[in-house]
Every structure is written in C-alpha cells, then in structure tokens.
All heavy atoms as a GROMACS GRO file, in nm:
protein
  445
    1MET      N    1   0.081  -0.129  -0.007
    1MET     CA    2   0.000   0.001  -0.002
    1MET      C    3   0.078   0.124   0.004
    1MET      O    4   0.054   0.216  -0.079
    1MET     CB    5  -0.087  -0.009   0.126
    1MET     CG    6  -0.183   0.112   0.138
    1MET     SD    7  -0.310   0.094   0.007
    1MET     CE    8  -0.417   0.243   0.042
    2ALA      N    9   0.200   0.122   0.081
    2ALA     CA   10   0.278   0.243   0.083
    2ALA      C   11   0.345   0.266  -0.045
    2ALA      O   12   0.374   0.378  -0.085
    2ALA     CB   13   0.391   0.225   0.195
    3ARG      N   14   0.383   0.157  -0.118
    3ARG     CA   15   0.448   0.173  -0.243
    3ARG      C   16   0.352   0.242  -0.353
    3ARG      O   17   0.404   0.326  -0.429
    3ARG     CB   18   0.492   0.034  -0.304
    3ARG     CG   19   0.633   0.000  -0.269
    3ARG     CD   20   0.667  -0.124  -0.357
    3ARG     NE   21   0.789  -0.182  -0.290
    3ARG     CZ   22   0.837  -0.294  -0.316
    3ARG    NH1   23   0.762  -0.384  -0.397
    3ARG    NH2   24   0.943  -0.341  -0.253
    4ILE      N   25   0.227   0.204  -0.343
    4ILE     CA   26   0.134   0.252  -0.435
    4ILE      C   27   0.119   0.409  -0.413
    4ILE      O   28   0.108   0.485  -0.504
    4ILE     CB   29  -0.002   0.177  -0.424
    4ILE    CG1   30   0.013   0.038  -0.468
    4ILE    CG2   31  -0.107   0.252  -0.511
    4ILE    CD1   32  -0.110  -0.046  -0.450
    5LEU      N   33   0.105   0.438  -0.284
    5LEU     CA   34   0.095   0.587  -0.240
    5LEU      C   35   0.221   0.657  -0.296
    5LEU      O   36   0.210   0.776  -0.333
    5LEU     CB   37   0.062   0.601  -0.104
    5LEU     CG   38  -0.071   0.556  -0.057
    5LEU    CD1   39  -0.084   0.566   0.104
    5LEU    CD2   40  -0.181   0.642  -0.126
    6LEU      N   41   0.332   0.599  -0.271
    6LEU     CA   42   0.467   0.663  -0.307
    6LEU      C   43   0.466   0.686  -0.456
    6LEU      O   44   0.503   0.798  -0.508
    6LEU     CB   45   0.585   0.584  -0.262
    6LEU     CG   46   0.718   0.640  -0.288
    6LEU    CD1   47   0.740   0.778  -0.216
    6LEU    CD2   48   0.820   0.544  -0.246
    7ILE      N   49   0.426   0.584  -0.546
    7ILE     CA   50   0.429   0.594  -0.692
    7ILE      C   51   0.325   0.708  -0.724
    7ILE      O   52   0.359   0.789  -0.819
    7ILE     CB   53   0.402   0.468  -0.745
    7ILE    CG1   54   0.510   0.358  -0.723
    7ILE    CG2   55   0.368   0.474  -0.893
    7ILE    CD1   56   0.491   0.220  -0.764
    8ALA      N   57   0.208   0.708  -0.663
    8ALA     CA   58   0.110   0.806  -0.696
    8ALA      C   59   0.158   0.949  -0.667
    8ALA      O   60   0.144   1.045  -0.748
    8ALA     CB   61  -0.023   0.773  -0.620
    9ALA      N   62   0.223   0.963  -0.560
    9ALA     CA   63   0.279   1.098  -0.520
    9ALA      C   64   0.391   1.134  -0.619
    9ALA      O   65   0.395   1.257  -0.655
    9ALA     CB   66   0.330   1.087  -0.369
   10LEU      N   67   0.476   1.045  -0.653
   10LEU     CA   68   0.572   1.071  -0.757
   10LEU      C   69   0.526   1.111  -0.890
   10LEU      O   70   0.564   1.204  -0.953
   10LEU     CB   71   0.675   0.961  -0.770
   10LEU     CG   72   0.769   0.926  -0.645
   10LEU    CD1   73   0.854   0.804  -0.675
   10LEU    CD2   74   0.865   1.045  -0.637
   11VAL      N   75   0.409   1.042  -0.928
   11VAL     CA   76   0.346   1.075  -1.059
   11VAL      C   77   0.286   1.221  -1.045
   11VAL      O   78   0.303   1.297  -1.138
   11VAL     CB   79   0.232   0.976  -1.090
   11VAL    CG1   80   0.149   1.021  -1.204
   11VAL    CG2   81   0.293   0.840  -1.132
   12VAL      N   82   0.220   1.258  -0.933
   12VAL     CA   83   0.170   1.393  -0.927
   12VAL      C   84   0.278   1.497  -0.918
   12VAL      O   85   0.261   1.596  -0.992
   12VAL     CB   86   0.071   1.396  -0.779
   12VAL    CG1   87   0.044   1.539  -0.758
   12VAL    CG2   88  -0.044   1.307  -0.803
   13VAL      N   89   0.381   1.472  -0.847
   13VAL     CA   90   0.492   1.568  -0.841
   13VAL      C   91   0.556   1.577  -0.980
   13VAL      O   92   0.591   1.691  -1.025
   13VAL     CB   93   0.595   1.530  -0.740
   13VAL    CG1   94   0.729   1.607  -0.754
   13VAL    CG2   95   0.528   1.540  -0.600
   14GLY      N   96   0.567   1.467  -1.055
   14GLY     CA   97   0.623   1.475  -1.196
   14GLY      C   98   0.535   1.553  -1.286
   14GLY      O   99   0.594   1.629  -1.363
   15PHE      N  100   0.402   1.545  -1.277
   15PHE     CA  101   0.313   1.629  -1.355
   15PHE      C  102   0.327   1.780  -1.331
   15PHE      O  103   0.325   1.856  -1.409
   15PHE     CB  104   0.173   1.590  -1.352
   15PHE     CG  105   0.134   1.458  -1.433
   15PHE    CD1  106   0.086   1.352  -1.390
   15PHE    CD2  107   0.160   1.472  -1.572
   15PHE    CE1  108   0.056   1.249  -1.454
   15PHE    CE2  109   0.134   1.354  -1.645
   15PHE     CZ  110   0.081   1.242  -1.598
   16ILE      N  111   0.342   1.801  -1.199
   16ILE     CA  112   0.352   1.942  -1.154
   16ILE      C  113   0.488   2.000  -1.208
   16ILE      O  114   0.488   2.110  -1.264
   16ILE     CB  115   0.352   1.953  -0.997
   16ILE    CG1  116   0.214   1.928  -0.945
   16ILE    CG2  117   0.398   2.096  -0.949
   16ILE    CD1  118   0.204   1.908  -0.792
   17VAL      N  119   0.590   1.922  -1.194
   17VAL     CA  120   0.719   1.980  -1.245
   17VAL      C  121   0.722   1.986  -1.395
   17VAL      O  122   0.769   2.086  -1.453
   17VAL     CB  123   0.835   1.882  -1.204
   17VAL    CG1  124   0.968   1.918  -1.268
   17VAL    CG2  125   0.854   1.879  -1.049
   18LEU      N  126   0.664   1.888  -1.468
   18LEU     CA  127   0.654   1.891  -1.611
   18LEU      C  128   0.576   2.019  -1.654
   18LEU      O  129   0.603   2.079  -1.756
   18LEU     CB  130   0.586   1.759  -1.660
   18LEU     CG  131   0.573   1.744  -1.815
   18LEU    CD1  132   0.718   1.736  -1.876
   18LEU    CD2  133   0.488   1.623  -1.844
   19GLY      N  134   0.456   2.037  -1.586
   19GLY     CA  135   0.380   2.160  -1.615
   19GLY      C  136   0.464   2.285  -1.607
   19GLY      O  137   0.441   2.374  -1.686
   20SER      N  138   0.537   2.294  -1.498
   20SER     CA  139   0.614   2.427  -1.479
   20SER      C  140   0.722   2.430  -1.583
   20SER      O  141   0.743   2.534  -1.635
   20SER     CB  142   0.695   2.415  -1.341
   20SER     OG  143   0.593   2.404  -1.242
   21VAL      N  144   0.775   2.320  -1.620
   21VAL     CA  145   0.884   2.328  -1.731
   21VAL      C  146   0.826   2.372  -1.860
   21VAL      O  147   0.876   2.448  -1.935
   21VAL     CB  148   0.960   2.203  -1.737
   21VAL    CG1  149   1.056   2.182  -1.864
   21VAL    CG2  150   1.042   2.178  -1.614
   22ILE      N  151   0.713   2.307  -1.894
   22ILE     CA  152   0.638   2.342  -2.022
   22ILE      C  153   0.595   2.482  -2.025
   22ILE      O  154   0.609   2.556  -2.127
   22ILE     CB  155   0.524   2.242  -2.050
   22ILE    CG1  156   0.583   2.107  -2.073
   22ILE    CG2  157   0.430   2.301  -2.152
   22ILE    CD1  158   0.478   2.002  -2.090
   23GLY      N  159   0.558   2.535  -1.904
   23GLY     CA  160   0.513   2.680  -1.890
   23GLY      C  161   0.630   2.762  -1.909
   23GLY      O  162   0.618   2.874  -1.986
   24LEU      N  163   0.741   2.731  -1.862
   24LEU     CA  164   0.859   2.810  -1.877
   24LEU      C  165   0.903   2.823  -2.021
   24LEU      O  166   0.943   2.925  -2.064
   24LEU     CB  167   0.970   2.762  -1.784
   24LEU     CG  168   1.108   2.830  -1.786
   24LEU    CD1  169   1.082   2.975  -1.720
   24LEU    CD2  170   1.206   2.753  -1.712
   25ILE      N  171   0.904   2.702  -2.088
   25ILE     CA  172   0.941   2.696  -2.230
   25ILE      C  173   0.860   2.788  -2.311
   25ILE      O  174   0.907   2.866  -2.394
   25ILE     CB  175   0.952   2.549  -2.275
   25ILE    CG1  176   1.061   2.474  -2.212
   25ILE    CG2  177   0.958   2.548  -2.423
   25ILE    CD1  178   1.058   2.326  -2.235
   26PHE      N  179   0.721   2.778  -2.297
   26PHE     CA  180   0.634   2.853  -2.376
   26PHE      C  181   0.643   3.002  -2.342
   26PHE      O  182   0.631   3.080  -2.428
   26PHE     CB  183   0.485   2.800  -2.358
   26PHE     CG  184   0.460   2.683  -2.446
   26PHE    CD1  185   0.440   2.554  -2.383
   26PHE    CD2  186   0.448   2.694  -2.583
   26PHE    CE1  187   0.414   2.450  -2.468
   26PHE    CE2  188   0.424   2.590  -2.660
   26PHE     CZ  189   0.403   2.463  -2.603
   27SER      N  190   0.666   3.036  -2.215
   27SER     CA  191   0.684   3.176  -2.178
   27SER      C  192   0.811   3.229  -2.244
   27SER      O  193   0.816   3.344  -2.298
   27SER     CB  194   0.706   3.192  -2.026
   27SER     OG  195   0.721   3.319  -1.994
   28ALA      N  196   0.918   3.155  -2.250
   28ALA     CA  197   1.045   3.201  -2.324
   28ALA      C  198   1.027   3.210  -2.466
   28ALA      O  199   1.060   3.310  -2.534
   28ALA     CB  200   1.152   3.103  -2.288
   29LEU      N  201   0.946   3.123  -2.536
   29LEU     CA  202   0.914   3.128  -2.676
   29LEU      C  203   0.830   3.255  -2.699
   29LEU      O  204   0.848   3.325  -2.794
   29LEU     CB  205   0.832   3.001  -2.720
   29LEU     CG  206   0.922   2.885  -2.749
   29LEU    CD1  207   0.832   2.765  -2.781
   29LEU    CD2  208   1.023   2.902  -2.863
   30LYS      N  209   0.739   3.282  -2.610
   30LYS     CA  210   0.658   3.402  -2.621
   30LYS      C  211   0.737   3.524  -2.634
   30LYS      O  212   0.716   3.624  -2.723
   30LYS     CB  213   0.554   3.411  -2.521
   30LYS     CG  214   0.462   3.534  -2.522
   30LYS     CD  215   0.379   3.545  -2.399
   30LYS     CE  216   0.463   3.581  -2.280
   30LYS     NZ  217   0.384   3.597  -2.165
   31TRP      N  218   0.832   3.541  -2.536
   31TRP     CA  219   0.920   3.657  -2.532
   31TRP      C  220   1.003   3.672  -2.642
   31TRP      O  221   1.040   3.771  -2.698
   31TRP     CB  222   0.995   3.659  -2.400
   31TRP     CG  223   0.909   3.717  -2.284
   31TRP    CD1  224   0.861   3.629  -2.187
   31TRP    CD2  225   0.845   3.831  -2.267
   31TRP    NE1  226   0.775   3.704  -2.110
   31TRP    CE2  227   0.765   3.829  -2.152
   31TRP    CE3  228   0.856   3.952  -2.342
   31TRP    CZ2  229   0.699   3.944  -2.102
   31TRP    CZ3  230   0.786   4.067  -2.297
   31TRP    CH2  231   0.710   4.056  -2.174
   32LEU      N  232   1.057   3.556  -2.699
   32LEU     CA  233   1.144   3.547  -2.822
   32LEU      C  234   1.067   3.602  -2.940
   32LEU      O  235   1.120   3.674  -3.011
   32LEU     CB  236   1.194   3.411  -2.840
   32LEU     CG  237   1.315   3.371  -2.752
   32LEU    CD1  238   1.357   3.226  -2.776
   32LEU    CD2  239   1.434   3.459  -2.768
   33LEU      N  240   0.943   3.559  -2.947
   33LEU     CA  241   0.857   3.603  -3.063
   33LEU      C  242   0.837   3.748  -3.050
   33LEU      O  243   0.833   3.828  -3.141
   33LEU     CB  244   0.729   3.530  -3.066
   33LEU     CG  245   0.742   3.390  -3.121
   33LEU    CD1  246   0.606   3.310  -3.110
   33LEU    CD2  247   0.779   3.381  -3.267
   34ILE      N  248   0.805   3.806  -2.936
   34ILE     CA  249   0.781   3.943  -2.904
   34ILE      C  250   0.900   4.030  -2.947
   34ILE      O  251   0.889   4.126  -3.018
   34ILE     CB  252   0.725   3.971  -2.765
   34ILE    CG1  253   0.595   3.909  -2.742
   34ILE    CG2  254   0.733   4.118  -2.734
   34ILE    CD1  255   0.553   3.921  -2.604
   35ILE      N  256   1.025   3.983  -2.891
   35ILE     CA  257   1.146   4.057  -2.926
   35ILE      C  258   1.178   4.047  -3.066
   35ILE      O  259   1.219   4.149  -3.130
   35ILE     CB  260   1.252   3.999  -2.838
   35ILE    CG1  261   1.232   4.036  -2.691
   35ILE    CG2  262   1.404   4.057  -2.887
   35ILE    CD1  263   1.322   3.963  -2.597
   36GLY      N  264   1.150   3.929  -3.138
   36GLY     CA  265   1.176   3.920  -3.281
   36GLY      C  266   1.091   4.008  -3.366
   36GLY      O  267   1.129   4.078  -3.463
   37ALA      N  268   0.955   4.020  -3.316
   37ALA     CA  269   0.865   4.115  -3.393
   37ALA      C  270   0.899   4.258  -3.375
   37ALA      O  271   0.895   4.333  -3.478
   37ALA     CB  272   0.733   4.087  -3.338
   38ILE      N  273   0.945   4.296  -3.258
   38ILE     CA  274   0.987   4.431  -3.235
   38ILE      C  275   1.109   4.458  -3.321
   38ILE      O  276   1.130   4.569  -3.382
   38ILE     CB  277   1.014   4.454  -3.088
   38ILE    CG1  278   0.882   4.457  -3.016
   38ILE    CG2  279   1.088   4.592  -3.068
   38ILE    CD1  280   0.902   4.467  -2.855
   39ALA      N  281   1.206   4.367  -3.331
   39ALA     CA  282   1.336   4.393  -3.405
   39ALA      C  283   1.302   4.391  -3.547
   39ALA      O  284   1.352   4.487  -3.633
   39ALA     CB  285   1.430   4.284  -3.375
   40LEU      N  286   1.205   4.318  -3.604
   40LEU     CA  287   1.163   4.329  -3.740
   40LEU      C  288   1.095   4.456  -3.777
   40LEU      O  289   1.122   4.521  -3.876
   40LEU     CB  290   1.061   4.208  -3.777
   40LEU     CG  291   1.025   4.188  -3.917
   40LEU    CD1  292   1.134   4.152  -4.001
   40LEU    CD2  293   0.912   4.085  -3.934
   41ILE      N  294   1.008   4.498  -3.689
   41ILE     CA  295   0.936   4.620  -3.714
   41ILE      C  296   1.044   4.747  -3.712
   41ILE      O  297   1.033   4.834  -3.805
   41ILE     CB  298   0.831   4.654  -3.600
   41ILE    CG1  299   0.710   4.559  -3.626
   41ILE    CG2  300   0.778   4.792  -3.610
   41ILE    CD1  301   0.614   4.552  -3.508
   42VAL      N  302   1.140   4.740  -3.625
   42VAL     CA  303   1.237   4.852  -3.620
   42VAL      C  304   1.318   4.843  -3.750
   42VAL      O  305   1.347   4.945  -3.801
   42VAL     CB  306   1.315   4.839  -3.499
   42VAL    CG1  307   1.446   4.924  -3.496
   42VAL    CG2  308   1.241   4.864  -3.371
   43SER      N  309   1.361   4.720  -3.795
   43SER     CA  310   1.438   4.723  -3.914
   43SER      C  311   1.368   4.771  -4.039
   43SER      O  312   1.420   4.838  -4.117
   43SER     CB  313   1.492   4.571  -3.939
   43SER     OG  314   1.383   4.488  -3.965
   44VAL      N  315   1.225   4.740  -4.043
   44VAL     CA  316   1.151   4.787  -4.158
   44VAL      C  317   1.143   4.927  -4.149
   44VAL      O  318   1.160   5.004  -4.254
   44VAL     CB  319   1.019   4.706  -4.157
   44VAL    CG1  320   0.915   4.781  -4.251
   44VAL    CG2  321   1.030   4.563  -4.192
   45ILE      N  322   1.124   4.992  -4.031
   45ILE     CA  323   1.108   5.127  -4.019
   45ILE      C  324   1.234   5.206  -4.052
   45ILE      O  325   1.233   5.306  -4.118
   45ILE     CB  326   1.065   5.178  -3.883
   45ILE    CG1  327   0.918   5.134  -3.856
   45ILE    CG2  328   1.080   5.320  -3.842
   45ILE    CD1  329   0.871   5.156  -3.715
   46LEU      N  330   1.352   5.150  -4.014
   46LEU     CA  331   1.486   5.200  -4.054
   46LEU      C  332   1.510   5.200  -4.193
   46LEU      O  333   1.561   5.287  -4.256
   46LEU     CB  334   1.586   5.134  -3.976
   46LEU     CG  335   1.603   5.168  -3.826
   46LEU    CD1  336   1.714   5.088  -3.765
   46LEU    CD2  337   1.631   5.304  -3.799
   47LYS      N  338   1.467   5.088  -4.270
   47LYS     CA  339   1.484   5.080  -4.405
   47LYS      C  340   1.391   5.183  -4.485
   47LYS      O  341   1.441   5.244  -4.574
   47LYS     CB  342   1.450   4.935  -4.460
   47LYS     CG  343   1.560   4.838  -4.443
   47LYS     CD  344   1.510   4.704  -4.507
   47LYS     CE  345   1.610   4.604  -4.480
   47LYS     NZ  346   1.581   4.469  -4.535
   48ILE      N  347   1.272   5.209  -4.430
   48ILE     CA  348   1.185   5.302  -4.498
   48ILE      C  349   1.243   5.439  -4.472
   48ILE      O  350   1.235   5.514  -4.576
   48ILE     CB  351   1.039   5.292  -4.439
   48ILE    CG1  352   0.980   5.162  -4.481
   48ILE    CG2  353   0.954   5.404  -4.482
   48ILE    CD1  354   0.849   5.122  -4.419
   49THR      N  355   1.290   5.477  -4.360
   49THR     CA  356   1.331   5.601  -4.339
   49THR      C  357   1.463   5.632  -4.409
   49THR      O  358   1.484   5.744  -4.454
   49THR     CB  359   1.353   5.630  -4.186
   49THR    OG1  360   1.438   5.542  -4.130
   49THR    CG2  361   1.224   5.636  -4.117
   50ARG      N  362   1.552   5.527  -4.418
   50ARG     CA  363   1.679   5.552  -4.491
   50ARG      C  364   1.648   5.566  -4.649
   50ARG      O  365   1.709   5.649  -4.709
   50ARG     CB  366   1.767   5.437  -4.474
   50ARG     CG  367   1.836   5.439  -4.337
   50ARG     CD  368   1.925   5.320  -4.324
   50ARG     NE  369   1.974   5.314  -4.190
   50ARG     CZ  370   2.043   5.205  -4.144
   50ARG    NH1  371   2.039   5.099  -4.201
   50ARG    NH2  372   2.090   5.208  -4.017
   51SER      N  373   1.563   5.494  -4.704
   51SER     CA  374   1.528   5.500  -4.842
   51SER      C  375   1.461   5.635  -4.878
   51SER      O  376   1.488   5.700  -4.972
   51SER     CB  377   1.452   5.382  -4.890
   51SER     OG  378   1.323   5.392  -4.824
   52SER      N  379   1.369   5.678  -4.791
   52SER     CA  380   1.298   5.808  -4.819
   52SER      C  381   1.397   5.924  -4.796
   52SER      O  382   1.390   6.023  -4.863
   52SER     CB  383   1.180   5.824  -4.723
   52SER     OG  384   1.223   5.837  -4.591
   53GLY      N  385   1.494   5.907  -4.704
   53GLY     CA  386   1.592   6.014  -4.690
   53GLY      C  387   1.689   6.023  -4.789
   53GLY      O  388   1.727   6.140  -4.830
   54SER      N  389   1.723   5.922  -4.858
   54SER     CA  390   1.817   5.917  -4.975
   54SER      C  391   1.742   5.976  -5.096
   54SER      O  392   1.801   6.048  -5.182
   54SER     CB  393   1.871   5.779  -5.005
   54SER     OG  394   1.766   5.699  -5.045
   55ARG      N  395   1.613   5.957  -5.106
   55ARG     CA  396   1.541   6.014  -5.216
   55ARG      C  397   1.520   6.169  -5.206
   55ARG      O  398   1.523   6.240  -5.303
   55ARG     CB  399   1.399   5.951  -5.226
   55ARG     CG  400   1.404   5.826  -5.294
   55ARG     CD  401   1.257   5.785  -5.333
   55ARG     NE  402   1.238   5.643  -5.290
   55ARG     CZ  403   1.147   5.592  -5.227
   55ARG    NH1  404   1.040   5.671  -5.206
   55ARG    NH2  405   1.136   5.470  -5.197
   56SER      N  406   1.504   6.211  -5.077
   56SER     CA  407   1.479   6.363  -5.051
   56SER      C  408   1.625   6.433  -5.079
   56SER      O  409   1.617   6.548  -5.119
   56SER     CB  410   1.441   6.386  -4.913
   56SER     OG  411   1.542   6.337  -4.819
   57GLY      N  412   1.736   6.369  -5.068
   57GLY     CA  413   1.860   6.428  -5.096
   57GLY      C  414   1.899   6.422  -5.246
   57GLY      O  415   1.998   6.469  -5.283
   58TYR      N  416   1.815   6.368  -5.322
   58TYR     CA  417   1.840   6.354  -5.477
   58TYR      C  418   1.834   6.496  -5.541
   58TYR      O  419   1.738   6.560  -5.530
   58TYR     CB  420   1.745   6.259  -5.539
   58TYR     CG  421   1.756   6.237  -5.683
   58TYR    CD1  422   1.876   6.162  -5.732
   58TYR    CD2  423   1.668   6.281  -5.768
   58TYR    CE1  424   1.890   6.138  -5.853
   58TYR    CE2  425   1.683   6.256  -5.912
   58TYR     CZ  426   1.802   6.195  -5.954
   58TYR     OH  427   1.817   6.160  -6.082
   59SER      N  428   1.936   6.531  -5.609
   59SER     CA  429   1.946   6.664  -5.661
   59SER      C  430   1.894   6.674  -5.806
   59SER      O  431   1.879   6.776  -5.860
   59SER     CB  432   2.093   6.718  -5.662
   59SER     OG  433   2.176   6.628  -5.742
   60GLY      N  434   1.877   6.559  -5.869
   60GLY     CA  435   1.813   6.562  -5.996
   60GLY      C  436   1.906   6.551  -6.102
   60GLY      O  437   1.888   6.562  -6.229
   61ASN      N  438   2.035   6.528  -6.077
   61ASN     CA  439   2.136   6.520  -6.178
   61ASN      C  440   2.147   6.377  -6.240
   61ASN      O  441   2.144   6.281  -6.184
   61ASN     CB  442   2.278   6.555  -6.129
   61ASN     CG  443   2.288   6.700  -6.101
   61ASN    OD1  444   2.201   6.778  -6.147
   61ASN    ND2  445   2.370   6.737  -6.012
   0.00000   0.00000   0.00000
C-alpha cells in the first residue's frame, strides 16, 4: 500500500514539475517572438526612413 501511494505521489509531483517546465518553455518562446517582432518592425522602419531620406537628398542630376 505504501509503495502505491509513493508511486502516486511521484506521478503527481512529476506532472507538476512537467507543467512548470512546459510553462517556462512557452513563456520563453513568447518573449522571443515578441522581441523578434519588435526587431523586425524596427528594421523595416529604419529601411523605410533611410530610403526616403536618400530620395529627398536627390538633386536631380
């Protein structure tokens, strides 16, 4: 009887730890996606501003 309870307790603790690890992994993926999206938006904005700045400096020659 004690072995069964010990195994059941280990299974419950295992699920709790597994849930925490999976939550941590998905949280890290979420932040990586957010940071990547911000970096992509900034790079696009910089490309747009650089290309429009070079056009405004065009003298027509």
